[in-house]
C-alpha positions, -999 to 999 in steps of 0.1 A, spaced: 716 -168 -62 711 -203 -49 698 -230 -72 661 -238 -67 656 -275 -59 624 -291 -71 608 -323 -61 612 -349 -88 583 -367 -103 595 -402 -93 587 -429 -118 618 -451 -116 642 -465 -91 669 -441 -105 647 -410 -98 640 -424 -63 677 -428 -55 685 -394 -70 659 -376 -48 672 -395 -17 707 -383 -24 696 -348 -28 678 -348 5 708 -364 22 732 -338 8 709 -309 18 707 -323 54 744 -327 56 750 -291 45 729 -280 74 746 -302 99 718 -327 102 715 -365 100 689 -377 76 670 -409 86 646 -427 63 625 -458 64 633 -468 28 668 -466 14 666 -486 -18 631 -501 -18 610 -489 -48 578 -509 -51 549 -488 -65 554 -464 -35 578 -437 -45 574 -417 -13 593 -424 19 593 -408 53 623 -387 65 633 -376 100 662 -353 108 684 -351 138 711 -326 148 745 -341 141 762 -327 172 735 -336 198 717 -364 178 684 -349 189 654 -354 166 642 -321 152 615 -331 127 580 -341 132 571 -374 148 554 -389 118 581 -380 94 581 -359 62 575 -373 28 601 -365 1 585 -332 -11 580 -320 25 616 -330 34 630 -309 6 608 -279 16 619 -283 52 655 -283 43 653 -254 18 629 -234 41 605 -231 12 568 -230 19 547 -245 -9 512 -232 -16 
């Protein structure tokens, strides 16, 4: 059974970076390129936007406005939150 990945409650720069690494690893496993608007900036706004593109064709496959951290993890793990 695969390990369930949960969205971190981001309160520090360390959590922020850890969650970013998790999203990047998940994308890489699926053959996607993860693109974000904030790599290391953590200033009272712990959420960033993510876009995903296919690695082979470099075609953007995620929504136009981007997905915030929690939505990105759900998108990559195919989990629907209620």
